[in-house]
C-alpha positions in Angstrom: 0.0 0.0 0.0 1.6 3.2 -1.1 1.6 6.3 1.1 3.7 9.5 1.3 6.0 9.8 4.4 3.9 12.8 5.6 1.0 10.4 6.2 2.9 8.9 9.1 3.2 12.4 10.7 -0.5 13.0 9.9 -1.4 9.8 11.7 0.5 10.8 14.8 -1.2 14.2 14.8 -4.6 12.5 14.4 -3.9 10.3 17.4 -2.9 13.4 19.4 -6.2 15.1 18.6 -8.2 11.9 19.4 -6.5 11.5 22.8 -7.3 15.1 23.6 -10.9 15.1 22.4 -11.7 11.9 24.3 -9.9 12.9 27.6 -13.0 14.5 29.1 -11.1 17.8 29.3 -11.4 19.0 25.7 -12.6 22.6 25.2 -14.5 24.1 22.3 -11.1 25.5 21.1 -9.7 21.9 21.0 -12.6 20.7 18.9 -12.2 23.7 16.6 -8.4 23.1 16.3 -9.0 19.5 15.2 -11.7 20.5 12.7 -9.3 23.2 11.2 -6.5 20.7 11.0 -8.6 18.1 9.2 -9.8 20.8 6.7 -6.4 22.1 6.0 -5.1 19.2 3.9 -6.8 16.1 2.3 -4.0 14.0 3.8 -5.1 15.1 7.3 -8.7 14.0 6.7 -7.5 10.7 5.3 -5.4 10.1 8.4 -8.4 11.0 10.6 -10.7 8.6 8.7 -8.2 5.8 8.9 -7.8 6.3 12.6 -11.6 6.2 13.1 -11.8 3.1 11.0 -9.2 1.4 13.0 -10.8 2.4 16.2 -14.2 1.1 15.1 -12.6 -2.3 14.2 -10.9 -2.4 17.6 -13.5 -0.7 19.7 -14.4 -3.8 21.8 -10.8 -4.6 22.7 -9.8 -1.0 23.3 -12.9 -0.3 25.5 -12.2 -3.3 27.6 -8.5 -2.4 28.1 -9.3 1.3 28.8 -12.1 0.3 31.3 -10.0 -2.3 33.2 -6.8 -0.2 33.3 -8.7 2.9 34.3 -10.0 1.2 37.3 -6.6 -0.3 38.2 -5.0 3.1 37.9 -7.7 4.6 40.1 -7.0 2.0 42.8 -3.4 2.9 42.7 -3.9 6.6 42.8 -6.0 6.5 46.0 -3.0 5.1 47.9 -1.1 8.2 49.0 2.5 6.9 48.9 2.2 5.4 45.4 0.1 8.3 44.2 2.9 10.7 45.0 5.4 8.6 43.0 3.1 8.3 40.0 2.3 12.0 40.0 5.9 13.2 40.4 7.5 10.8 37.9 5.0 10.1 35.1 2.1 12.4 35.5 -0.2 9.3 35.1 -3.2 10.8 36.9 -4.3 12.7 33.9 -3.6 9.7 31.7 -5.7 7.5 34.0 -8.6 10.0 33.6 -8.2 9.9 29.8 -7.8 6.1 29.6 -5.8 6.6 26.3 -2.5 6.1 28.0 -3.4 2.7 29.3 -4.8 1.6 25.9 -1.6 2.8 24.2 0.6 0.9 26.5 -1.4 -2.3 25.7 -1.7 -1.8 22.0 0.1 1.2 20.4 -2.5 3.6 18.9 0.0 4.3 16.1 -0.8 0.8 14.8 -4.2 2.1 13.8 -2.7 4.4 11.2 0.1 2.0 10.0 -0.1 -0.9 7.5 1.3 -3.5 9.9 2.0 -3.3 13.6 2.5 -5.3 16.8 1.2 -4.8 20.4 3.2 -4.8 23.6 4.9 -8.1 24.1 4.0 -9.3 20.6 6.3 -10.6 17.9 4.7 -11.4 14.5 5.8 -12.5 11.1 4.0 -11.2 8.0 4.2 -12.3 4.3 4.7 -9.3 2.1 3.1 -8.8 -1.4 6.2 -10.2 -3.1 6.4 -13.3 -0.9 9.2 -11.9 1.3 8.9 -12.4 5.1 8.8 -9.5 7.6 9.1 -10.1 11.3 8.2 -7.3 13.7 9.5 -6.9 17.3 7.1 -5.9 20.0 5.6 -2.4 19.7 6.8 -2.0 16.1 5.0 -0.7 13.0 5.6 -0.2 9.3 4.1 1.2 6.2 4.5 -0.7 2.9 5.1 0.7 -0.6 5.1 -2.1 -3.1 4.7 -1.2 -6.8 5.9 -2.5 -10.1 9.0 -0.4 -9.8 9.8 -0.4 -6.1 9.6 -2.6 -3.0 9.9 -0.5 0.1 9.2 -1.0 3.8 9.1 2.2 5.9 9.9 1.5 9.6 7.9 3.9 11.8 8.7 2.4 15.2 10.5 -0.5 16.8 12.5 -3.2 14.9 12.1 -5.6 12.1 13.8 -8.5 10.4 13.4 -8.7 6.6 13.9 -11.9 4.7 13.6 -11.3 0.9 12.1 -14.2 -1.0 14.6 -16.3 -2.8 15.0 -15.7 -6.5 13.8 -12.1 -6.6 16.1 -9.8 -8.5 14.6 -6.4 -7.5 16.1 -4.6 -4.6 14.2 -4.5 -1.3 14.7 -1.5 1.0 13.9 -0.5 4.5 13.5 3.2 5.0 13.8 5.1 8.3 14.0 8.9 9.1 17.8 8.6 8.8 18.1 6.9 5.4 17.6 3.4 4.0 19.0 -0.2 4.2 19.0 -1.9 0.8 19.2 -5.6 0.1 19.5 -7.6 -3.1 18.4 -10.8 -1.4 20.1 -11.0 2.0 18.2 -10.9 5.3 18.7 -7.9 7.5 17.6 -6.5 10.9 16.8 -2.8 11.3 15.9 -1.0 14.5 14.7 2.6 14.9 16.3 4.3 17.9 15.8 7.7 19.4 18.5 9.5 17.5 19.8 6.9 15.0 18.9 3.7 13.1 20.7 0.4 13.5 21.2 -2.1 10.6 22.6 -5.6 10.8 23.3 -8.0 7.9 22.0 -11.4 8.7 23.0 -13.1 5.5 25.5 -12.1 2.8 25.8 -8.3 2.6 23.4 -5.3 2.7 24.0 -1.6 2.1 23.3 1.4 4.4 22.5 4.6 2.6 22.3 7.6 5.1 20.4 10.5 3.7 23.4 12.8 3.7 26.5 10.6 3.9 28.3 8.0 1.8 26.9 4.5 1.6 28.4 1.7 3.7 28.4 -2.1 2.9 27.9 -4.5 5.8 29.2 -8.1 5.6 27.3 -11.0 7.2 26.9 -10.6 11.0 28.1 -7.0 10.9 26.0 -4.0 12.0 26.3 -0.3 12.2 24.3 2.7 13.5 23.6 5.6 11.2 22.0 9.0 11.2 21.2 11.6 8.6 24.8 12.6 7.9 26.9 9.9 9.4 27.4 6.2 9.8 29.5 4.2 12.3 32.2 1.7 11.4 30.9 -1.9 11.0 31.1 -4.0 14.1 30.2 -7.7 14.9 26.6 -7.9 15.9 25.6 -11.6 15.2 23.2 -11.6 18.2 21.3 -8.4 17.3 18.2 -10.3 16.1 18.0 -12.8 18.9 14.7 -11.1 19.9 13.1 -13.2 17.1 13.5 -16.3 19.4 12.4 -14.3 22.5 15.9 -13.5 23.9 17.8 -10.4 24.5 21.5 -10.9 24.1 23.7 -8.2 25.6 27.5 -7.8 25.2 28.7 -4.8 27.2 25.6 -2.8 26.2 24.4 0.1 28.3 21.6 -0.7 30.8 19.6 2.0 29.2 19.4 0.1 25.9 18.5 -3.1 27.8 15.7 -1.4 29.6 14.3 0.1 26.4 14.1 -3.4 24.9 12.4 -4.8 27.9 10.0 -1.8 28.0 8.4 -3.0 24.7 7.4 -6.2 26.5 5.8 -4.5 29.6 2.5 -2.6 29.8 3.9 -0.3 32.5 6.5 2.5 32.3 10.1 1.4 32.9 12.4 4.3 33.9 16.2 4.2 34.4 18.2 6.9 36.1 21.0 8.5 34.0 23.7 7.0 36.3 22.3 3.5 36.1 21.6 3.7 32.4 25.4 3.9 31.7 26.2 0.5 33.4 27.5 -2.1 31.0 25.4 -5.3 30.7 26.3 -8.7 29.4 24.1 -11.7 29.5 21.0 -13.5 28.0 17.6 -12.3 29.2 14.1 -13.6 28.4 12.0 -11.0 26.7 8.8 -13.0 27.3 9.4 -12.8 31.0 10.6 -9.3 31.6 10.1 -9.4 35.3 12.5 -12.4 35.5 14.9 -10.4 33.4 14.7 -7.4 35.7 15.3 -9.7 38.7 18.4 -11.1 37.0 19.7 -7.6 36.3 19.1 -6.6 40.0 21.1 -9.6 41.2 24.1 -9.0 38.9 24.4 -5.2 38.8 24.7 -2.6 41.6 21.1 -1.4 41.1 17.7 -1.4 42.8 14.5 -2.1 40.9 11.5 -0.4 42.6 8.1 -1.5 41.5 5.1 0.8 42.1 2.3 -1.5 40.9 2.5 -2.7 37.3 2.4 0.8 36.0 5.7 2.2 37.1 9.1 0.6 37.6 12.2 2.6 38.5 15.8 1.4 38.2 18.6 3.3 40.0 22.0 2.7 41.4 22.1 0.8 44.7 23.0 3.1 47.6 26.1 2.2 49.5 
């Protein structure tokens, strides 16, 4: 399904308006702003219509999640000690009233405006129009652009593994805000991070093409991060796609990166202090049992893991 990159931004804006208008706190000005935004561009109206269609198809599941999680958050917020933590750290009281935050943590609302997506804790493999296989990590989403002249996958959030179908001669590319990863038949893993993209060649070689820097070829089992105008040197990353089998393999990685990966498998918020985030981590951790992974980290690192119900977990350095 072909769509301009701006549609992803329009989808995000549509979700923002929807969350505001359904929060119970929307003003006439908020409704007017949404109406003006929809009327300003046909792409905005299409994004709004697509969101409404997705919501109507998922209304039963979303209403159940929002109702159940709203009550759970209210039970938490009436307990003074935990209420203070939640209010100070995450501002979750307003989210509890809106309900949208809880629904988004269970199943990302951005999925409703994307071609393919996964929920929290979900990994899924899709067959693409040309027969290639696409595996999405938890809380990941993509748009597809498959025409007679091009085969593109646009990664909007999370991570993917792309396995081109054998025998295809046309290039298959993965696009991120920082550039693209191009393959002539080799499998690759691509992850979208906060300020960069990560690409790993799983078979043979793939090519990284940053938007404003020279291309870089990756040999099998090599990976590199890249931004708009730069690309790192290739480094061994043979375990970067171990999440497909439900494992997180760390080799001297910052704890902040480990926590970000585990956060996609938990409905609650996982926060790490800046000091703890810099700790180096090595080991094998089960993604499908993130609480066991957190316990293992707490026993092997000088950290404390403080849980404030299922909604908020804080990791900090252990006090001497």
